[in-house]
N, C-alpha and C positions, 0 to 999 in steps of 0.2 A: 807842480804845474809850471810849464815854461812861461816866461813873459811874452808879451807881444813881439818884442824884439827878437827873442829866441825863436819864436814861432816863424817870424818872417825869415830868419836865417835858415830854418829847416825847410821852409817853402822853397827857398832858392836852391837848396841842395837836392831835394827829391820832391818836387811839387805835387805830383799826382798821388803818389803813395803816402806822402805825409798827410795830405788833406783826408784821404780815405781812412787812414789810421785814426785820425782825430775824430772823424764823423762816427766811426764804429764805436769809439770809446764814449762819445756823447750819447749815442743811441742806447748803449748798454746802461749808462748812468740813468737814463730816462726809463729803464725797465724793459726795453725792447730786446727781443731775441733775434740774432742775425741768422738768416737762413741762406742757403745757397740757391742758385738759379734752378738747379735740377729738382729741388724740393719745393719750389715756389708754386703758387696756384697757376692754373693753366692761363687765366686771363693776363697774368703778368708776363708769362713767357710769350704770349701772342703780341704784347705791346712792344717789347724790346728787351734789351739786356742791361738793366741798371747796374751800376757798380756795387751797390749795397741794397739788400732787401731785408727789411726789419719788420717784425710782427709783435704785437702785444694785444692780447684780448680780441683777436680777430681784426684789429686795425693794422693796415700795411703802410709802411713808409718806403717809398722808392727813392733812392739817392743816386743822382748822376753828378759825379765830380766834373766840373768844367773849369778849366783854367782860362782866364782872360786877362791878359796884361792890360788891355784897354780899359776894362771895367775897374781893375785895381787902381789904375791912374786916375780915372774919373772919381772914384770913391775918396781920393785924397784931396779933392778940390774944395772941400768945405761947403759943398752944396748937396742938396738931396739928389740922388741918382734914381731915375725911374727906368726900369728895363721893360720895353715893349716887345712882346713876342707873339707867336701865333697860337697860344693856348686859348682854350674856350673861355676860361674864367681865371683871372689873376690870383684870386684868393686860394686857389689850389696849389700855388707855388710859394715856397718859403726859401729865403736866401740865408745861408749861414756863412758868415765871414769868419776870420781867425778868432775874433773875440767871442762870437757866439759858440764856436767849437769848444771853448774853455769853460763855458758855464753849465 
């Protein structure tokens, strides 16, 4: 497994694909099966096109890889970062950073 420093180096080289690859690997370690958009449930196709669709025992995880240099900088400020967005309920959202992708 790469160190955080190596992960950051990979992030700088191919950010989106690197993060997507790491997320797929983590989901597989968690026992999820990755499915493609064409084989996803209709309700998923009606919502949008996530980067990754994973399923385990009927539970779906939709992953949207979003790069944000601003959030990356804020996260280094040694203060808690709160992301406020227009979702109905915040507990439906989970954020994975580089460290979480390695666990």
